[in-house]
C-alpha positions as CSV (number, residue, x, y, z in Angstrom):
1,M,69.8,20.4,26.5
2,R,70.7,17.5,24.1
3,L,68.7,16.9,20.9
4,L,69.3,13.8,18.9
5,I,68.2,13.6,15.3
6,D,68.9,10.5,13.4
7,T,69.5,11.6,9.8
8,E,69.0,8.1,8.4
9,T,65.4,7.9,9.7
10,D,64.1,11.3,10.6
11,T,62.9,13.6,7.8
12,Y,63.8,17.2,7.5
13,V,60.3,18.2,8.6
14,Q,60.6,15.9,11.7
15,A,64.0,17.4,12.6
16,I,62.6,21.1,12.3
17,A,59.6,20.1,14.5
18,A,62.0,18.5,17.1
19,V,64.0,21.7,17.3
20,Q,61.0,23.8,17.6
21,A,59.5,21.7,20.3
22,A,62.9,21.7,22.1
23,Y,62.8,25.6,22.2
24,G,59.2,25.6,23.5
25,L,57.7,26.6,20.3
26,R,54.5,24.8,19.0
27,P,55.6,22.7,16.1
28,V,53.5,22.1,13.1
29,V,53.3,18.3,13.1
30,P,53.1,16.7,9.8
31,D,50.4,14.0,8.9
32,D,53.0,11.4,8.3
33,W,54.7,12.0,11.7
34,P,55.0,8.4,13.4
35,T,53.1,7.9,16.6
36,A,55.2,7.2,19.8
37,S,54.1,3.6,19.7
38,A,55.3,3.2,16.1
39,V,58.8,4.5,16.8
40,E,61.3,1.7,17.5
41,P,63.1,2.3,20.8
42,R,66.8,3.0,20.4
43,L,69.2,0.3,21.3
44,G,71.7,1.1,24.1
45,P,74.1,-0.6,26.4
46,E,71.3,-1.7,28.8
47,T,70.0,-4.0,26.2
48,L,73.3,-6.1,26.6
49,G,73.7,-8.8,29.3
50,S,74.7,-7.9,32.7
51,D,75.5,-11.5,33.8
52,N,79.1,-12.7,34.4
53,I,80.2,-14.4,31.1
54,G,83.7,-15.0,32.2
55,D,86.3,-13.7,34.7
56,G,83.9,-10.9,36.0
57,W,83.3,-9.7,32.5
58,T,79.6,-8.8,31.2
59,E,78.5,-7.8,27.8
60,Q,77.8,-4.3,29.2
61,G,81.4,-4.2,30.6
62,L,82.9,-5.2,27.2
63,F,80.7,-2.5,25.4
64,R,82.2,0.0,27.8
65,V,85.7,-1.0,26.9
66,V,84.8,-1.0,23.0
67,A,83.1,2.5,23.4
68,S,86.0,3.9,25.2
69,L,88.8,2.9,22.9
70,M,90.3,5.2,20.3
71,P,89.1,4.2,16.7
72,G,92.5,2.5,15.8
73,A,92.5,0.4,18.9
74,R,88.8,-0.5,18.4
75,A,89.5,-1.6,14.9
76,V,92.6,-3.8,16.0
77,L,90.4,-5.4,18.8
78,R,87.7,-5.9,16.3
79,R,90.1,-7.6,13.9
80,I,91.3,-10.0,16.5
81,V,87.5,-10.8,17.4
82,D,86.7,-11.3,13.7
83,L,89.6,-13.9,13.5
84,G,87.9,-15.9,16.3
85,G,90.0,-14.4,19.3
86,T,93.4,-15.4,18.2
87,A,95.8,-13.5,16.0
88,S,99.6,-13.1,15.6
89,Y,101.3,-9.9,16.2
90,D,102.7,-10.0,12.6
91,E,99.2,-10.9,11.1
92,V,97.5,-7.9,12.7
93,Q,100.6,-5.6,11.8
94,R,100.3,-6.6,8.0
95,Y,96.5,-6.2,8.0
96,F,96.7,-2.7,9.2
97,A,99.8,-1.6,7.4
98,D,98.0,-1.5,4.1
99,H,94.5,-1.0,5.4
100,P,92.6,1.2,2.8
101,T,90.6,3.3,5.4
102,A,92.3,2.9,8.8
103,P,96.1,2.3,8.2
104,I,98.3,1.9,11.3
105,L,102.0,2.2,11.0
106,P,103.8,-1.1,11.9
107,A,105.8,0.8,14.7
108,K,102.3,1.8,16.4
109,I,100.6,-1.5,16.6
110,G,102.2,-2.4,19.8
111,G,101.1,0.9,21.4
112,T,97.6,0.5,19.9
113,L,97.4,-3.0,21.5
114,T,98.7,-1.6,24.8
115,S,95.9,1.0,24.9
116,V,93.3,-1.8,25.1
117,Q,94.8,-2.8,28.5
118,A,94.9,0.9,29.6
119,V,91.0,1.3,28.7
120,Q,90.4,-2.0,30.5
121,R,92.0,-0.7,33.8
122,R,89.9,2.3,33.6
123,V,86.5,0.9,32.7
124,G,86.7,-2.8,33.1
125,P,86.2,-5.1,36.1
126,S,88.8,-4.4,38.7
127,D,89.6,-8.2,39.4
128,A,89.4,-9.5,35.8
129,R,92.1,-10.9,33.8
130,K,93.4,-9.0,30.8
131,L,90.8,-8.9,28.0
132,L,93.5,-9.3,25.5
133,Q,96.0,-12.0,26.6
134,R,99.5,-11.9,25.1
135,D,101.9,-14.8,24.5
136,K,105.1,-13.0,24.1
137,R,107.2,-16.0,23.1
138,A,104.7,-17.2,20.3
139,R,103.8,-13.5,19.4
140,L,100.1,-14.3,19.7
141,Y,97.2,-12.3,21.0
142,G,94.2,-14.2,22.3
143,I,90.7,-13.6,23.9
144,D,88.8,-16.2,25.7
145,R,86.0,-17.8,23.7
146,P,83.0,-16.5,25.9
147,L,84.5,-13.0,25.7
148,V,84.8,-13.2,21.9
149,E,80.9,-13.9,21.9
150,G,80.3,-11.0,24.2
151,L,82.5,-8.8,22.1
152,N,80.7,-9.7,18.9
153,R,77.4,-8.5,20.6
154,A,79.2,-5.4,21.9
155,F,80.5,-4.6,18.4
156,A,77.0,-5.2,16.9
157,L,75.7,-2.5,19.2
158,A,78.6,-0.2,18.3
159,D,77.7,-0.6,14.7
160,A,74.1,0.2,15.4
161,R,74.9,3.2,17.7
162,P,78.2,4.8,16.6
163,D,77.1,7.9,18.5
164,L,78.0,6.1,21.7
165,L,81.7,5.6,20.6
166,R,84.7,7.7,21.4
167,R,85.8,9.6,18.3
């Protein structure tokens, strides 16, 4: 059995009643308990698009990649998306070297970026180009524009539902 209690919206009384109901006990339902029609449905990956937005990628597929990444790799990918889809290796390295909440050692940035490709191979479309393109000579990373827009929607869902993300 899996019981999900949203500590930001559910009250203590609602949480206790949900646990009692899960164990087959008759919960005492408070008067202020919202009716089923008043409860907003939870957002999930199924709310994202399933149409091809470029090179075999869908918004749902992009979310699977985002959700499967380790937190550091997710933060690096998000930074590149926030920069419009193009960032230099040095720029990313400097940003995370002194990051106040999620620092990544300069020597580890390359491995972190490589893990994006590893996750793509595991959960991404089999025939798609790399999500994160790399120009070795110019030391640039880039993401195609339609994929940047899809990743923005995937990250919006990730922000709304952090329980769906790898920890």
